[in-house]
N, C-alpha and C positions, 0 to 999 in steps of 0.2 A: 506047308511051307514053314521053314524055321524063321523065327524073328532074328533080325540082325542085332549083334551085340556092339555096343559102343566101346571103343578103346579109350582108355584114359592116359595113353602115352603121348609124349610130345615128340614130334619128328624133328631131330636135331641135325639132320643131314644138310638142309639149306643153311643153317647157321655155321656149320663147319665149312661149307663152300665159301661163304662170305668172308669168314676169318682167314681162309687160305688166300683168297684174292687180296685182302688187305695186307697180309704178310708179304706177299710178293711185291705189292706196290711200295711198301716201306723199305724192303730190301733193295729195290732198284733206286729209290729216291734218296736213301741215306748217304751213299757215297757222293752224290751231287751237292750236298749241303756242306760246303767248305767254310768254316768259320775261323777267324783269327789269323788268316794268312797275311803276311806282311810283305809289301813290295819295297825293298830297301833301295835308296838312291845309289847310283853308281859313283864310285870314288873318282873315276876318270873325269867326271863332269864337275868336280868341286871347284868352288871359287878360289881366287888367289887370296892368300893370307894378307891381312892388313899390315901396314908398315909399323914397325916398332911396337908390337903388342906385348902384353904381359903373358907369359906362358905358365900354366900350372900343370905340372906333370904328376899323374897319379900312378905310382908304382904297382907292381904285381901284388905286393903284400900290404898295400894301403899307405905307403909312405908318400908324403907330399913334398914337391920341390917347386919353388918359385923361381922362374927364370926371367930376368929383365936385362936392361942394357948394362948393368953393373956386373952381372954374372948370375950363377945359379947357387941357391942355398936351400938346404933341407929345413922345412918348417913343420910345425904341428898345425892342427886345424885352427886353433885360436890365434896363433901368430899369423897364419895365412889371412884370416879375416881382417886382422888389424892392419897388416901391410897393404892389403887390397883397398881398405877404406882410406888409408893415407894416400895411396896412389890415385884413387878416384877424387879425393879432395883437391889434389894438385891439377888433375886433368880429367874433367867429367866425360870427355869423348874418348877416353882410352879404351882400346879393345883388349879383350881377354880371350885367350885360346886355352882350352883344356885338352891335354894330350893324355889319353888313358892307355896304359899298357894292355897288350892283348890278353894277358893273364889276369888283369884286374877285373874284379867283379863289377857288374852293371850298377849295383847299389853304391859302391864307392864313388864311381864317376858321377852318378846322379846326386849324391850328397854334396860333392864339391860344386856341381852346377847350381844346386839349390842355394848354397851359401853365397855364390857369386851373384845370382839373381836377386837375393835378398839385399844386396848392397846397391841395387838399382844401376848396374852397368848397362849401358844401352847396347853395346856390341859384345856379345858373348858367342863363342863358337867352339866346335869340336875340331881339333886338328887331326887330319888324316894323312896317310902316306899315299902318294900316287902310284899307280901300278906301272 
């Protein structure tokens, strides 16, 4: 009778099977992991605008316009902050609405909102058009 020889090879077939099963599990689970989805509020349910607010319009190219009871005037960022501070000193409960053009970048509108919030206005909102 011949003596048996020992093999020095590793059987990799079970490892390949496990890897294929894990691959299938990850391929099935990956589409189910949705991150970063945003549920935006409907414009049809927007609240009514406050009476006699200051309006700050942000144009498509970043131009700023301040609209109040006396009319509309084009202002730069520093002039806007100065006039808003004066208006807040006269009436601390004054509401401010920011109206951003559809073509205006998100950053432009947020910069204006940040400047308004820095002046401690209690009532700041975004103006939207109803459908």
